[in-house]
C-alpha positions as CSV (number, residue, x, y, z in Angstrom):
1,M,147.2,40.3,-26.1
2,A,148.3,38.2,-29.1
3,A,144.7,37.4,-29.9
4,Y,143.8,41.0,-29.9
5,I,146.6,42.0,-32.1
6,L,145.7,39.3,-34.5
7,R,142.0,40.4,-34.6
8,R,143.2,44.0,-35.3
9,L,145.4,42.9,-38.0
10,L,142.7,40.9,-39.7
11,L,140.3,43.8,-39.4
12,M,142.7,45.9,-41.4
13,I,142.0,43.8,-44.5
14,P,138.3,44.7,-44.9
15,T,139.1,48.3,-43.8
16,V,141.7,48.8,-46.5
17,F,139.6,46.9,-49.0
18,G,136.6,49.3,-48.4
19,I,138.8,52.4,-48.7
20,M,140.2,51.1,-52.0
21,V,136.7,50.3,-53.3
22,V,135.2,53.7,-52.5
23,S,138.2,55.5,-53.9
24,F,138.3,53.4,-57.1
25,L,134.5,54.2,-57.7
26,V,135.0,57.9,-57.1
27,V,138.3,58.4,-58.9
28,Q,138.0,56.0,-61.8
29,F,134.7,57.3,-62.9
30,A,135.3,61.0,-62.3
31,P,135.2,63.2,-65.4
32,G,138.5,64.6,-66.8
33,G,140.5,61.3,-66.3
34,P,143.9,60.6,-68.0
35,V,142.3,59.4,-71.2
36,E,140.1,62.5,-71.6
37,Q,143.2,64.7,-70.9
38,A,145.3,62.9,-73.4
39,I,142.6,63.2,-76.0
40,A,142.3,66.9,-75.4
41,R,146.0,67.3,-75.8
42,Y,146.3,65.2,-78.8
43,S,143.4,67.2,-80.4
44,G,145.7,70.1,-80.6
45,T,144.5,72.4,-77.8
46,D,148.0,72.6,-76.3
47,V,151.0,72.1,-78.4
48,S,153.4,72.3,-75.4
49,A,151.6,69.5,-73.7
50,L,152.0,67.3,-76.7
51,S,155.7,66.5,-76.1
52,R,155.1,65.6,-72.4
53,V,152.2,63.2,-73.2
54,T,154.2,61.7,-76.1
55,G,157.1,61.3,-73.7
56,A,154.8,59.4,-71.3
57,V,153.7,57.1,-74.2
58,Q,157.3,56.6,-75.2
59,G,158.3,55.8,-71.6
60,D,155.3,53.3,-71.4
61,F,156.4,51.6,-74.5
62,G,160.1,51.8,-73.5
63,G,159.2,49.7,-70.4
64,Q,158.4,46.8,-72.8
65,G,162.0,46.7,-73.9
66,G,163.6,45.9,-77.2
67,A,163.7,47.6,-80.7
68,D,160.0,46.9,-81.2
69,A,159.2,49.2,-78.3
70,S,161.3,52.0,-79.8
71,T,159.5,51.6,-83.2
72,A,156.1,51.6,-81.6
73,A,157.0,54.7,-79.6
74,Q,158.2,56.4,-82.9
75,N,155.1,55.3,-84.8
76,S,152.9,56.6,-81.9
77,G,154.6,60.0,-82.1
78,E,154.1,60.2,-85.9
79,Q,150.5,59.1,-85.5
80,V,149.9,61.8,-82.8
81,Q,151.5,64.5,-85.1
82,S,149.4,63.3,-88.0
83,A,146.2,63.4,-86.0
84,Y,147.1,66.9,-84.7
85,R,147.7,68.3,-88.1
86,G,145.2,66.6,-90.3
87,A,141.9,66.3,-88.4
88,R,140.0,68.1,-85.7
89,G,139.0,64.6,-84.2
90,L,140.9,61.4,-83.5
91,S,140.3,58.1,-85.0
92,P,138.7,55.4,-82.9
93,A,141.8,53.1,-83.3
94,F,144.0,55.9,-81.8
95,I,141.6,56.5,-78.9
96,A,141.6,52.8,-78.3
97,Q,145.4,52.9,-78.2
98,I,145.3,55.7,-75.6
99,E,142.9,53.7,-73.5
100,A,145.1,50.6,-73.7
101,Q,148.1,52.7,-72.6
102,Y,146.3,53.8,-69.4
103,G,144.6,50.4,-68.8
104,F,141.2,51.6,-69.5
105,D,140.6,49.1,-72.3
106,K,139.5,46.6,-69.6
107,P,136.3,46.4,-67.6
108,P,136.2,48.3,-64.3
109,L,135.9,45.1,-62.2
110,E,138.9,43.5,-64.0
111,R,141.0,46.6,-63.5
112,F,140.1,46.7,-59.8
113,V,140.9,43.0,-59.2
114,S,144.2,43.4,-61.0
115,M,145.1,46.4,-59.0
116,L,144.3,44.6,-55.7
117,G,146.6,41.7,-56.8
118,D,149.4,44.1,-57.6
119,Y,149.0,46.0,-54.4
120,L,149.2,42.9,-52.2
121,R,152.7,42.5,-53.7
122,F,153.3,46.3,-53.3
123,D,153.6,46.6,-57.0
124,F,152.1,50.0,-57.8
125,G,153.0,50.2,-61.5
126,R,154.4,53.3,-63.1
127,S,153.4,56.9,-63.0
128,Y,151.4,58.1,-66.0
129,Y,153.3,61.3,-66.4
130,R,156.8,60.5,-65.0
131,D,159.2,58.0,-66.3
132,I,159.6,56.2,-63.0
133,S,157.8,53.5,-61.1
134,V,155.4,54.6,-58.4
135,I,157.2,52.9,-55.5
136,D,160.5,54.7,-56.5
137,L,158.7,57.9,-56.7
138,V,157.1,57.5,-53.3
139,L,160.4,56.5,-51.7
140,E,162.1,59.5,-53.4
141,K,159.6,62.0,-51.8
142,M,159.1,60.2,-48.5
143,P,162.2,61.6,-46.6
144,V,161.0,65.1,-47.0
145,S,157.5,64.4,-45.5
146,I,158.9,62.1,-42.8
147,S,161.3,65.0,-41.7
148,L,158.4,67.4,-41.6
149,G,155.9,65.2,-39.9
150,L,158.2,63.6,-37.4
151,W,160.1,66.7,-36.2
152,M,156.9,68.7,-36.1
153,T,155.1,66.1,-34.0
154,L,158.1,65.7,-31.6
155,I,158.7,69.4,-31.1
156,S,155.0,70.1,-30.8
157,Y,154.5,67.4,-28.1
158,G,157.8,68.2,-26.5
159,I,156.6,71.8,-25.8
160,S,152.9,71.3,-25.3
161,I,153.1,68.5,-22.6
162,P,155.2,70.4,-20.1
163,L,153.5,73.7,-20.9
164,G,150.0,72.1,-20.5
165,I,151.1,70.5,-17.2
166,A,152.4,73.9,-16.0
167,K,149.1,75.6,-17.0
168,A,147.0,73.0,-15.2
169,V,149.0,73.3,-12.0
170,R,148.8,77.1,-12.1
171,D,145.2,77.2,-13.4
172,G,143.8,80.7,-13.2
173,S,147.1,82.4,-12.5
174,R,148.7,85.2,-14.6
175,F,151.0,82.6,-16.2
176,D,148.0,80.5,-17.3
177,I,146.2,83.6,-18.6
178,W,149.0,85.1,-20.7
179,T,150.1,81.7,-22.1
180,S,146.5,80.9,-23.0
181,G,146.5,84.2,-25.0
182,V,149.6,83.2,-26.9
183,V,148.2,79.7,-27.5
184,I,144.9,81.0,-28.9
185,I,146.6,83.4,-31.1
186,G,148.9,80.7,-32.5
187,Y,145.9,78.4,-33.1
188,A,144.1,81.3,-35.0
189,I,147.0,81.9,-37.4
190,P,146.9,79.6,-40.4
191,G,150.0,77.7,-41.0
192,F,150.4,78.9,-44.6
193,L,149.9,82.5,-43.6
194,L,152.6,82.2,-40.9
195,A,154.9,80.5,-43.5
196,I,154.6,83.5,-45.8
197,L,155.2,85.9,-42.8
198,L,158.3,84.0,-41.8
199,I,159.6,84.1,-45.4
200,V,159.0,87.9,-45.5
201,L,160.8,88.4,-42.3
202,F,163.6,85.9,-42.2
203,A,164.2,84.4,-45.6
204,G,165.2,87.4,-47.8
205,G,161.7,88.9,-48.3
206,S,161.6,92.5,-47.1
207,F,163.8,92.4,-43.9
208,W,166.4,89.8,-42.9
209,S,168.0,87.0,-45.0
210,V,168.8,84.6,-42.1
211,F,167.2,81.2,-43.2
212,P,167.3,79.4,-46.6
213,L,164.1,79.7,-48.7
214,R,163.8,76.3,-50.1
215,G,164.8,72.7,-49.8
216,L,166.0,70.7,-46.8
217,T,169.7,70.8,-47.6
218,S,172.2,73.2,-49.3
219,A,173.6,72.6,-52.8
220,N,177.0,71.6,-51.3
221,F,175.5,69.3,-48.7
222,A,177.3,66.2,-49.9
223,S,180.8,67.8,-49.5
224,M,180.2,69.0,-45.9
225,P,181.5,67.2,-42.8
226,W,178.9,65.3,-40.9
227,Y,178.5,67.8,-38.2
228,Q,177.9,70.6,-40.8
229,Q,175.4,68.4,-42.6
230,I,173.4,68.2,-39.3
231,L,173.5,71.9,-38.7
232,D,172.6,72.6,-42.4
233,Y,169.7,70.1,-42.2
234,A,168.4,71.6,-38.9
235,W,168.8,75.2,-40.3
236,H,166.7,74.4,-43.3
237,L,163.9,72.9,-41.1
238,V,163.5,75.9,-38.8
239,L,161.0,77.9,-40.8
240,P,158.8,75.1,-42.2
241,I,158.6,73.3,-38.8
242,T,157.8,76.6,-37.0
243,A,155.0,77.3,-39.5
244,M,153.6,73.8,-39.0
245,A,154.1,73.3,-35.2
246,V,152.4,76.6,-34.0
247,G,148.7,75.3,-34.7
248,A,149.4,71.8,-33.5
249,F,151.3,73.1,-30.5
250,A,148.4,75.2,-29.4
251,T,145.8,72.4,-29.8
252,S,147.9,69.9,-27.9
253,T,148.7,72.3,-25.1
254,L,145.1,72.9,-24.3
255,L,144.3,69.2,-24.6
256,V,147.1,68.4,-22.1
257,K,145.9,71.1,-19.7
258,N,142.3,70.1,-19.7
259,S,143.2,66.4,-19.4
260,F,145.4,67.2,-16.3
261,L,142.7,69.4,-14.7
262,D,140.2,66.5,-15.0
263,E,142.5,64.1,-13.3
264,I,143.8,66.5,-10.6
265,R,140.2,67.0,-9.3
266,K,139.6,63.3,-8.8
267,Q,139.4,61.6,-5.5
268,Y,142.5,59.5,-5.8
269,V,144.6,62.7,-6.1
270,V,143.2,64.0,-2.8
271,T,143.9,60.6,-1.2
272,A,147.5,60.6,-2.5
273,R,148.1,64.1,-1.1
274,A,146.6,63.1,2.2
275,K,149.1,60.3,2.6
276,G,151.8,62.8,2.4
277,L,153.1,62.2,-1.1
278,S,155.0,65.1,-2.7
279,E,153.4,67.1,-5.4
280,N,155.7,65.9,-8.0
281,R,155.1,62.3,-7.0
282,V,151.3,62.9,-7.1
283,L,151.6,64.7,-10.5
284,Y,154.0,62.5,-12.3
285,G,153.5,59.2,-10.5
286,H,149.7,59.0,-10.6
287,V,148.1,61.9,-12.6
288,F,150.5,61.7,-15.6
289,R,149.7,58.2,-16.7
290,N,145.9,58.8,-16.7
291,A,145.9,62.2,-18.1
292,M,148.2,61.2,-21.0
293,L,145.8,58.6,-22.4
294,I,143.8,61.1,-24.4
295,V,147.1,62.7,-25.6
296,I,148.4,59.4,-26.8
297,A,145.1,58.6,-28.5
298,G,145.6,61.8,-30.7
299,F,149.2,61.1,-31.6
300,P,148.6,58.8,-34.7
301,G,146.2,61.4,-36.2
302,A,148.5,64.2,-35.5
303,F,151.4,62.4,-37.1
304,I,149.5,61.4,-40.2
305,G,148.0,64.9,-40.5
306,A,151.4,66.4,-40.4
307,F,152.9,63.7,-42.6
308,F,150.4,64.3,-45.4
309,G,147.6,66.9,-45.3
310,G,149.3,69.3,-42.9
311,S,152.5,69.6,-44.9
312,L,150.9,70.1,-48.3
313,L,150.8,73.9,-48.3
314,I,154.1,74.2,-46.3
315,E,155.8,71.9,-48.9
316,T,154.5,74.1,-51.7
317,I,155.5,77.5,-50.0
318,F,159.0,76.3,-49.1
319,S,159.6,74.3,-52.3
320,L,159.8,71.0,-50.4
321,D,159.1,68.1,-52.8
322,G,157.4,65.6,-50.5
323,L,154.4,63.2,-50.5
324,G,151.9,65.9,-49.6
325,L,152.7,67.9,-52.8
326,L,153.1,64.7,-54.8
327,G,149.6,63.5,-53.9
328,F,148.0,66.8,-54.6
329,Q,149.6,67.1,-58.0
330,S,148.6,63.5,-58.8
331,V,145.0,64.2,-58.1
332,L,145.0,67.3,-60.4
333,T,146.7,65.4,-63.2
334,R,144.7,62.2,-62.6
335,D,147.9,60.2,-62.2
336,Y,145.9,57.2,-60.8
337,P,148.7,54.9,-59.9
338,V,150.3,57.6,-57.8
339,V,147.0,58.6,-56.2
340,F,146.1,54.9,-55.2
341,A,149.6,54.1,-54.1
342,T,149.8,57.1,-51.7
343,L,146.2,56.4,-50.4
344,Y,147.0,52.7,-49.9
345,I,150.3,53.5,-48.1
346,F,148.8,56.1,-45.8
347,S,145.8,53.9,-45.0
348,L,148.1,51.1,-43.9
349,V,150.3,53.5,-41.9
350,G,147.3,55.0,-40.2
351,L,145.9,51.6,-39.2
352,V,149.2,50.4,-37.9
353,L,149.7,53.5,-35.9
354,G,146.3,53.2,-34.4
355,L,147.2,49.7,-33.3
356,I,150.4,50.9,-31.8
357,S,148.4,53.7,-30.0
358,D,146.2,51.1,-28.4
359,L,149.0,48.9,-27.2
360,T,150.7,52.1,-25.8
361,Y,147.5,52.5,-23.7
362,M,148.1,49.3,-22.0
363,W,151.8,50.1,-21.3
364,I,150.8,53.4,-19.6
365,D,147.6,52.2,-17.8
366,P,147.8,48.4,-16.8
367,R,144.1,48.6,-16.0
368,I,143.3,48.4,-19.7
369,D,143.0,44.7,-20.7
370,F,142.7,44.0,-24.4
371,E,142.3,40.3,-23.8
372,T,138.8,40.7,-22.5
373,R,137.9,43.5,-25.0
374,E,135.4,42.7,-27.7
375,V,136.5,44.0,-31.1
């Protein structure tokens, strides 16, 4: 087992490296990067954007510390204003300054090698457009995404597993038919559409104002006693978790049912029943471990999907500032340090969860032997 775990950990290195190489080639050379955006703003097409980019320049200079940094930031702002007022184009020296600010004054290979060295130390640099380090920004947004992903996955599996087992045992009955109808309808409804419907019905839209509309906590959360904090947190989660869990709940329910049906029809189940074992003993003592293998295999993907991609629209609709929304906004603004940091973190988390999933196989089914498995 130790040898297998070591091999899997070593294989993560080229996997993550390949992901970063492909992403670097696609993202770094895509048109409309941060340099092009800064040049367009400095050229005077958007006066309101000037202060934000100038603030980013000052924040970048401010990170160097000292009075020289403040003077450089002030001179930079004056140069931007001069370029904006006095000329339609920008001087080559000023463009070179912009490229140096975003790190594009170095060859691509040197930038990539430097990025890998920093990422090995989990040093992701600073955001281009926010005056904060990337790791602090990710840690700031992570609790929201963890709350959504973890609770959605637990609730979805907590409902779909017993429901799927009940449907498999009562296959073809009225219970199986009407629950299948409910499951299919739930699967057909997009999560974002259900989220809008829930807001209209229960969050002060056109009907009732029962649940809060935005955020995971109330404004006075810090002053509440601990039991009220738990209730307030759970109350804020009801609508977004419901909108996210319906689709995943439908998929996992059918997966559990079909998996149990396949196992129930096998010969070892007939033999166990012939020996006089109770139905519950047959179902949960023999069928459960074998049928749950395919469900466990999908757990890492379900969690990662809910943790990032699945929560993107939900975070936007319910004004939840998590990693899904952060990654999407970073791609739009070409905030490359944030883009690569989120990609790097999710790649590592996905690979580690895949390893944990394989190890869980062995715990559930001792017939699986990773020591003799060729990777």
